N, C-alpha and C positions, 0 to 999 in steps of 0.2 A: 450680456444677455442671460437671463435666468436659465439654469440647466433643468433637466428632467427631474433630478433629485430635489432641486429647489421647489419645483411645483408639487412634488410629493409631500414635502414638509409643509408647504403652504396649505395643501389639501387637508393635512392633519389638523392644522390650526382651525380651518374652516369647519371641519367636522366637530371639533371640540366646541367651537362657538355655537354651531347649530344645535348640538346636544344640550348645551347650557340654556340656550334660548327655549328649546322645546320643553325642557324640564320646568322652566319658569312659566311657560305659556300653558302647558297642559297638566302640570302637576297640581297637587292639592293647594288651593289658595282660595281666598274669599272671592266671590263672584264680582264684587265691585272693584277688585284690584285690576289695574291695566296690565297688559302683557309687558314684560321687561324689555327694555331696549337692548340691542346688540352691544355687548360690552366693547367699549372703545379700546381696551387693552388687547383684545384679539386682533383688531385692525392694526394696532401699532406693531404687534409681533409679525403680522402678515407683511407689513411694509418692510420690516427688517429683512425678511426672507426674500421678498421679490427684488430687493436691492442687493441680494447675495451677502448680507451682513449676518452670516449664520451665528457667529459668536454672540453678537448682540441679541439675536433672536433667542438663543439658548438661555442666556442670562435672564432675559425678560420672562421667558416661559417658566424657568425654575422659581423665580420670585413670585410670579403671578398665580400659579396653580397650587392650591392647597391639596396635599395628598389625603384623599379620603376614598370611600368606596366608589364615588362617581368619577373621580379623575385619575386614579392610580393606573388604570389600564391605558390611559393616554400617555402617561409617562413611559410605561413599558413599550408601547408601540413606537414612541419616538426613539427610545434607546435601541430597540431592535433595528429601526430604520438606519440609524447612524452606524450600527455595527455592519449592516449589509453594505453600506456605502464605503466602508473601510475607515470611517472617522471614529476610531476606537476610543480616543481620549474623551470625546463628547459622550459616547455611550457609557463609558465608565463613570463620568461625572453624574449623569442622570441616575444610574443605578446606585451609586454611593449616596446621592441625595435622598433617595427613597429609604435606604437602610438607616440613614441617620435620624429618621423621624422616630421620636420616642413612643408615639401612640400606634405604631404599625402592628397590625395583626400578625401572628406567627406564620400563617400561611402566606401572607403577602411578603413577609421577610424572607421566607424560603424561596419564593419566586424571584425576589430581587437578588438574593445570593446566587441563585442558579444563573440568572442573566449576567451578573457580574463575573461569575466564573467563566462563562462563554466569552465574555469580552476579553478577559485575561488570556484565554486559550487562543483567541483570534490574534491577539497582540504578540503571541509567542512568550508570554510571561508564565511559563509552565509551573514554576514553583508556587506562584500565587493561585493559579487555577487549581493545582493539586490540593492545596489547603482547603479551598472552597468546596471542591467536589468531595473531598474526604469527609468534611463536616456534613454535607448533604447525603452522603452514603449511609449515614447512621440514623436511619429511621424516618427521614423526610419522605414526602410523596414523590420526590425526584431521585429516590434511592437507585433505581435501575439505571436511569439516564446518567446519574453521577458515576456509577461504576463503569458504565460503557466508556465514558470520557476518561476515567482514570486508566483503563486498560490502554487506551490510545496514547495517553501521556507516558505511561510506563514503557510502552513499545518504543516511543521516540527517545526516551532517556535510557533505554536498554536496562531498565530495572526489572529483570525477568522474575525474580522471586515475588516482588510486589504485584507484578502482572498476573502471576499464577494465583495469588491470593484473591485478587479482585475478580479474576475469571471464575474461580470456584464459587465465590459469592453470587456472581451473576447466574451461574448454572442453577443455584438453589432458588434465587428470587425471580429470575426471568423465565424459568421453566423451559429452557432450551439447552441443548448440548453444545459445549465449546471444546469438545474433546480434541479436535484437530489443532485449534488455536493454542490450547494449553500444552499439548504435546510439543509444539514448536518452541514454546517458551523453555521447556525442559531441554530441548535440543540446543537452543542458544546457550544455555548454561553448560551443557556437555561440551560444546565446541570451545567455549571460553576456558573450561577446565583443561581440555586437551592442549590448547595453546600454552597454558601455564605448566604443562607436563604433569598435571595431576590426573593421571589416567584412571585411577581408582574412582575418583569423584565423577569423572566423565562417563565411565561405564554405569555408575549408579544413576546418573541423570537420564541416560538413555533408557534404562530399565523403567524409571518413573514415567518417561514419555510414553511408554507402551503398556504400562500397567493398567489393565482395565479399560483400555481405549483401543480403537482400531489402529493397527500397525501403520505407522507413517513411512513413506518412502525415505524421508530424511533420516529417520532413526536408523534404518538399515544401512544407509550410506555412511552415517556418522560412525556406526560400529565398525564398518569396514575400514574407514580412515584410521580409527584408533588402533585396530589390529595391525594395519600397515606401519604406523608410526612406532609401534612397539615390536617390530620385526617378527610379527606372527603372520608370515606370508600365507601359510596354509589356511588360517581362518579368514584372512583378508580375501584370498581368491575364492573361497567357498561363498563368502557373502557377496562379493562382486558378481560372481556367476549367477547366484540366486536372484540378485537384483535384476539382471538382464533377463533371466528366464521368466520372472514374474511380472516385471514392469519394463516393457520394451523401451520406452522413451528415455529412461535413465542410462541407456548405453552411451549417450553423449558424455556422461560424467564417468561412467565405469570403465569404458574401453581404454582410455589413456592410462589409467591406473593398472589395469590388468596387463597391458603391454609392458609397462615399466617393471612390474614384478617378474614377469616371465623373462625379460631381458636381464634383470639382475640375477635371476636364478640360472641363466644360460639354458633356458628350456623353450626356445622358440618352436621347436617341433611339437612339443606338447600343446602349445597355444594353437598352432595350426590345426592339430587334430581336434581339439576341443571346439574351435569355432566352426570347423567343417560339420561337426556333429550338430551344433546348434543351428546353423543355417539350413541344414537338411531338414531339420524339424520345423524351423520357422523361416522359410525362404523370403517372406515379406521384409525381413530385417536386412537384406542385402543392401538396400538403398541407404538405410540409416547407418550401417557400418561404413559404407563408402563415404558418405557425407562427413561422418565423424573423423575418418582417416584423413580426408582432404583438409578439413578445418584445423586439425591438430598436427598435420604433416607427418602422419604415421605411414611408414613403408618398410619394405624388406621382409614382409611376412606374406608368404604365397597366397593364402586364402583371402587376406585383406587386399592385396594387390589385384587379385582377380575381381573382387567386388568393385574396386575403383575403376578398373579398365572397363568392366561391363557398364558401369554408371556413365563413364565418359562417352562410350559409344552410343548410348541411348539418349544423351543430352543433345537435343537438336540445336539449341542455341550455340553450342560450342563449335559446331561444324562451320559456322560463319566466320570464326576467328582463328581456328586452330587447324593445322594440317593433320586431320584425323587418319589419313592414309598411313602416315608414318607410325602412328600409334597402333593402328589395326595390324600393321605388318610386324609388330613386335619390337619396334625400335625402342630399346630401354632408355636411351638418352633422351629421345623425344618425349617418352612417357614421364620421365623424371622432371623434365623441364616444364611440361604441362601441369603436372601435379604441384610443383613448387609455385608456379604462377597463380594457379587457382587457390592455393592455400593463402597466398598473400592477398588475393582479391577477397577471399571469404572473410579474412580477418577484419575487413573494413565494413562488413555488414552485420546487423544484429543477428544473434544466434538463437535468442529465446524471445517468446512473445506470450503475454498474459492472455489467457482464454476469456477472462472477464471483461477487460477494458482495452486490450490490444497494445498495451505498453511493451516496447521492445528493449532488449538489452544485450550486451555482449556476453555476459555470464549469467549463470543460473542464480536468481534471487528468490529465496523461499517466500518472502513477502513482497508483493508488488508495491513499488513506491508510489504508484499512481492511485490505485483503488484500495490499497492496504489489505487485499485478500491474501490468504496464505495458500501456498502450494498450487498456484494456478498457472505458473509459467510452464511452457512446453517448448522443446527445441524444434528448430526447423528441420525438415527432412531432406531439404535440398538447398543449395545456394541459388539465390536469385541472379543467375549469371547474366540474363539479359540486361537487368538494371546495372549491375556492377561493371560489366564490360563496356556498356555504353558510357558510363561515368568515366571509366579509365581512358576512353578514347577522346571524349569531348573535353575532359578536364572539369574542374569545379566551376 
């Protein structure tokens, strides 16, 4: 039975046939000339389609239709339809057939190249798509669209220097700021340099990420990581504390690192004092501190333990599953057991969610894999205990 897509293709043939008939019927001609009959070739192509003989229909169509100003848009429409259906090989053949015509106007050639580049991109042939878009980015009317696609390709291939160059060209041609996006490209380079132990280059890339642009949260966090890896604990702690003070949500990333530094320096008392001061100034952070401590199984620090205990007492769902009386009575063994169990449960639930599209993940992703937006993920402020506990009881 013919599918919906088959009927769409058939409709395209009929439109072409009708257009050809109308041009012959109402175009300039001698009055005594009779209206032209409906071309039998169209009916033959339509028969191929309705019998789901798409390959034969495509061959027939390519041989039948001459590429000129009246028919080329039909070629483009058919190629676009094949691409949307996922039949990329057929879309590529149509657009290659257009490009091969020696009498093709330059504007039509650019349109065919742009369509072919999109075919290659949809097929995952990134190297071919890149070549096409690079050519179109140099003065064609598709210059902006080509650069936009090039940045996406460079992001996928992690060619960050090329992405920076394309992004900077887009800022000039497109009249819009890509400051945040370009800053993340520099941060990607900085993190790669840090992994390679090239800390000088890493610091330089972070500076470039923030030079003349709004400061990114990632840039500050990257600087703190570099300081930590180079045993500059004083600078790392200063940066981590500043991150928490300025941007509350990044405590989910900063707190475990802060605790690790204070433990290594054997200065837990200093950590306790610093956090008491911070929580007194920003009491709304108690919940986020508790959540982060539970997820990362952080304990043994009085101020953090107090946040967790308060959190557990106020979590109504937990009272249905846990003996909260023992916890409330100060039973340290019961508290430790509850926290460990909740940490294990929390590890099975997403910790971050994109504010643009809702994509969830276990770790912070600076670029959302779903909508490709930068720096849109935020951590949860609480574990969805009702869902997690119910799942642990009923099983998968």
